[in-house]
N, C-alpha and C positions, 0 to 999 in steps of 0.2 A: 523521336525528338520533335518538339514543336518549334516552328520558325515564326517568331512574332511578326516579322515583316509580311509573311503570307497571310496571317490572320488579319492584319491591318488592311492589306490590299483587298481582301475579300469583303471587308466592312467598308470599302471605298474611302479609307482614310489615307491621305498622302503620307508616304514614307520618305524621310530625308536620310541620305547616306552620309554618315560622318557628322560629328558635332560641328556646328557653325558657331564660332565665338564672336561676340560683339567686339568691335574695336575699342580698345581702352582709350577713354577720353582723358585729356589733360586736366588735372585738378585746377580749379579756379584759385587764384591767389588768395592765400589765407585759409583755404579749406584743407581738410584732411583726406588722406587716401586710406581706405580700409584694406587690411591684409590679414590673411590667415597664416599663422605660423605654428609649426609643430616643434616641441621641445622634448628631449629625453626626460623621463619622469624625475630623475634626480635634480636636474637643472630647474625644472618647473617648480619643484618643492622649494628650492633655494630662492627662486624669484618670488614665490608666494610669501615666504618667510620675510624677505626684505620688504615687500609691500605692506605686510601686516605690521612690522616694526615701525615703518615710517608713516603708517596710517594713510597710504595712498593706494591707488589701483595698480593692478598688475600691468596694465597698459602703460601707466606712467613710468614704472620701473623699466620696462622694455624700451620706451621712447628715450629715457635718460641714457640707457646703455648704448642705444644707437647713436644718439648725439655725441656721447663721449668718444665712441669709436670713430665717428666721422671727423671730429676735431683732431684726434690723434693722428689720423691719416691725411691731415691737411685739406680736408674737404669742408665745404660750407656747412655750418650747423643750422638747424631749423630755427634757432633763436635769433 
């Protein structure tokens, strides 16, 4: 079995143990935050169909759903 760390050390390349994540900065007022979201295939198809019918992006449909959920739960909406 090959150990990549050993190969990198022999090549005199520094090896970092564990991933170092950048601190998440606060979004500036009025700017958007990017997120990656996974959906079950059936739900994704439904969301795509809604977007197609309304002639909007899938992102718009997801933002609207998030805003609606936020309002129903008494939280501040993005609007």
